[in-house]
N, C-alpha and C positions, 0 to 999 in steps of 0.2 A: 558601498558594496559589501557585501558581510560574506565570507570564504572559506567552506568547511573542504578539506582532502580527504579523498579517501583512500587512503596509503594501502594499495595491494601490490606490490613492486612496480613490474614493467608495465600494469592493468589498474595502475593510480588512477585517478582523475577528480577534478575539482566539480564543486558544487557552487554554484553564483547564486546569489540572494539579492534580490535590490527591486523597489519599487520603480518599472518602466526598464527591466531588464532586456525585454522580448525588443526595445529597439534597437538593444546594441548588437542582437545576433550576430550580425553578420562576420563582426571582429571576432566570434567565437570559434566559427567553422573555417578554420585553412585551407585555401586551394581553390582558387577560382576556375569556373568551366567544368564543376563535376555534375555528374548526376548524381539528385537528390530527390527520392519520396518523403512526403510529408503525410505522413499518416494522422487522422485527424477524424473527427466527428461531426456533424450537421451544427448542433448545436454551438460546439466549440466554434467552429468556419464562422458561424455569423460573426465573431468579433473576433478575432484575431487571424483568420487565415489571409487576408489581403495586406495587412503589416506586416505579416512574415515574407507574403512572396514580393512583398516590396524589398526586403534587407536583403530576400536570395536573390536580386537582379542577375547578379552575376554568372550563378549557376543553373543548369539548366534542370528544369521541375516539374515532377509530375506530383499529381493529389491524389490520394486513395481516402477516398472519406466512408468509413462502416457506419453504420447503423447506430444510435445509440443504445445502449444494455449490456448487460450481461452476459445475457444469453449470447450476444453474436463474437462474445469470445469464443471462438468455434474453428475446429479443422475446415470446414468448409468458406469462413471468410478469409483464413487462412493464405486458401489454396489460390480466393479469388486475388488475393493482392501479390502471392506467386507471380500467379497467369501475367498480370499487369506489368510487374516488374521485365519478366522475361521477354512478354511482346512490346516493351519500349526498350531493348537491349540493356539492363543494369549490366555491369558487371561487378568485379573485385574492388575496383575504387569507386564504386559509387558509395552513398551517405544514407540510412533511413532517418529521418526527425519524429520524433513523436509530440505531436502536438495534441493534447487532451489528460483526461484523468490516467486513472488507473487499469481500464480498459485497455483502452488504446496504448497507452506505454506497453501492460503484457504482452499484445499482438502484437506493435510494434519492434519489441525486441526481439519476440521468438523469429520474425521475420528477420532482421537483423542475421540473428545467432545462427539464422539456416540457410539465408539463399547463400550459395559461390560458397560452403563452410565459413558465413561470416563476412558482414561488412563495417565499416566503421554507424555508428547508433550514438543520437541526440537525444537524451530526453530534454523537453519542455512541458513540465506537468503545468498543468492548469485549474486543479482542485487542489484543495488542503490535503487528503489523504493523501494523493498522489505527491504533493512536496515533501510529505515528511516519512513517506512507507512507500511506498509500492516503486516508485522513480530510483530510489537510493537501494543500493545492494546487490545490483544484475540477475532476480530473479525477474523468468520470462517466463510466459507459458498459457495455455489457451486451455480452455475447457473438456470434458469431455462428459457425457451425459451421466455416466457413472460417480464425476465428481468433480473439485472443483481444481483447476491449476497442475490435473494429472498426466499434461503431455508439456512439458517444457523444458527449457536450458538455463544453465547460471552463464549470463552472458554482460559484460562490465560496456557499461556507454563509455563514452568519451568525454563527453560533460553533462553535469545535469543543470539547465537554465533556471530558475527560479524568481519569476516577476509576480510577487504582490497586488498588484495591479488587476493581475488574473481575479483573483478570489474576490473585488468588487461585484461581479457579475455573476459569481458562484448562487445559484438558488438556497436558500438558509437550511432546507434538509441536508443536500449536500455539505455545505460549510460545515453542521454541526457533527457530521457523520467524520469529518478530518479529525477533528477533535477528539472522538475515541481514540486516534491513534497516538496523539499529540498526549495524553491521558495515559496513557500505555508506558509512553516511556520515563514518565515519572515512577509510576507503577515499581517496575523492576527495575530500575537502575540510578534513579536519583532522586533522594528523598527533597532537595534544596530545589530539584526543581518542581518538583509538586507540591512543595508551599505554595513558589511562584506560582503556577496555574491557580491555588484554592484564593490567592489576595490578587488576582489579575482574569479574572469571568468577566466583569463589565466589561474591563478593555478590550479583550478577544471575543465578544460577545456583541459589540460593536465593530469590531475588523481594524481596530486602531491599527497605522501601518508598523510604528515602531513596537507595540506589542506582538506581531505578529510573525515581523523579522527576528525579533528575540525568540518566539517559539518554536518556527523554523529554524533556525538555528541550534539550539539545544537539541531538538529531534532529530535531525543530521548529523550533527556531531555524534549524539549514543548510538545511532543506528551504526555511521561509518565508524566508531571504536568497538562494534560489537561484532563487524564484517569482516575487522580488518583481522582481529581474531580467529574468524570465523567463517571463513566467507561459503564454505558449503553445506551448513548446518550437523555438524558430528558433534558439536556439544555446545558453548554458548550462547549461539545462534536462534539457535531452539527458544530463546527467551522471551523473543520479539513475539512467538505465536502463542502470549500471553490471551485468554479467550477464542482463539481463532479452531481449538477442537469444536469446541458448542458452536461457535459462531460459523463455521464451514456446515456445522450441520443445518440449524436455522437456512442455510440460504438454499441451502440443497437442498434441502424438504418444500420449502417455498418457490421452489425452480427459477431460484436466480432472479426472481422478479420483484417479489412484495416487500424486500427488506433490504435496503444498501447494504453495503460491504462493511463500512463503519456503523451503522446499528447494529450488524448481528454482530459485530466486535466486540461492541457494549454491552447486548446484551449477556454474551457469554463471559467477558473478565468479570460480570457481577457475578453469572454462576460459578466461575472458576475459584474465585475471590471469596463466595459463600463456601464453598465446597473446601477453601484453605481453612477457614474457621470451623465449618466443624469436624475434622480432621485434623485441629490445633495446630493448624502451621502458621495461623493468621489470629493477629489479634482482635477481638471484638469490635475495637476503638479503631483501630487501623481499617477493617471493614466499612464500618459506620462512614469513613472518612471516603475513600474510594466510592461507596454509593452515592453521599451526598454531591460530591466532585459530578460524575457523571450525572445527575438528577437537575445540576445548577445551570448545565449547559445543555437542558433536555435532550438528552440521550437518552434511550430507552434502560428500563433498570428489569425490565420481566422479558423470558423470552417467548414465541407461541406455544404453547396446547400441544403437545404429540404425547400420545403413549411410550413409556419404557423402549417397548420393539423397538418404537419408528426410531428414536435417537440413539440407540446403541447399531442399528443398520447405518446409519449416516455417520455415526463415527468411527464403525469400525473399517471404514473406508478411507480415513484420516490417512492424510500421508507419512504422520508422525506416531503410527501404528509400528511397533516392534515386535517380531517373534509372534503375534499374535494379541501382543498386548497392549492396550489404552495407554497412553502418555501423555500424562496432564501436565502443562506451568502452571505453577498455581503461586500466587504471592507467596512470601515470608514475613513480609512487613513492607512499611514505604519505601521503596527501595532497592526493594531484593526480592526475587523468585525464582522457583528451581524444577524441575522437573523429577516428579513422580510418578509412580506403575505399581501397581499391584494394592490400588485401591480398593473398597469397599465396592459391591458395587449397589449393595444396597444402598449405603450413604451417597451415593452418584444419585441414584434415580431419585434418592427422597429430596435431597439438593432441589434436582432439577423440577420437581411437584413444586416444590416450597416456590421458586424461584420464573416458576411459568404460570 
């Protein structure tokens, strides 16, 4: 079993990574006879809910199944969960378990953060994207019609339990979406990891267990290191948003349904990397390596067509806007990135036109 520690003083927690980890869950949640609410969705429940409930037999468990889809990471669904917890008599000693992908984890985490001012929270991410990104670092949120993740909180889990066997049932489109976030870590932080990804595309595409465990472990290590330095995204943690300013605009413009988050991040990363090349922050050869790796995994390398005014409208709603100015995370080489502001809007518009 691989273990990664997220070091946040009294809020530190472990990430356990192993094939078959779900079968050992009961040893990871202390105390018997706790009230536990498992939040999941029908797609995940058909594979993993009953094995999980068997492992939680010593607890009093209720289940909330939310519909599949980013559009259900909403205040209305959040309110439904709260109603169920209150009606079932949950209290501050209760716990929330997220069994699913990023949508489930984000909503469940926000529920845990806000129910009676905070209860214990456990993440069991079942998608690659959630395993390497959204389950780690304590960001929880629901969406608002005006933008993604506008209502949320920083709230760390007690543990993250990653079972790579869950990835064997993940649809190909969603599996590839997670690889976009894996690639991101190599771009912003670790040239050696990026090189490793370039040389292990076939193993990852075939979902080889050993390669997956290494890729997930290294991704979690990088995110844990960054989160430990900057938990609340006041500085270096912003680099984790590479591709997200453009990506969130793509998701919002397509109503959170046509593109997966990973697909939008992949296209957004290509746009950001091309912008870095055009503004002479990134070499043409490094841009080509980024483009080729995204392409090798079958990820989108072009965004949807929108007028510049539409792009600007959606990007202005981004949480990374400060003092009315757009801030962009751009790669400066393979393994490093930086935040840029006051970029020439004409250059941004030209790059978007070229990349979409």
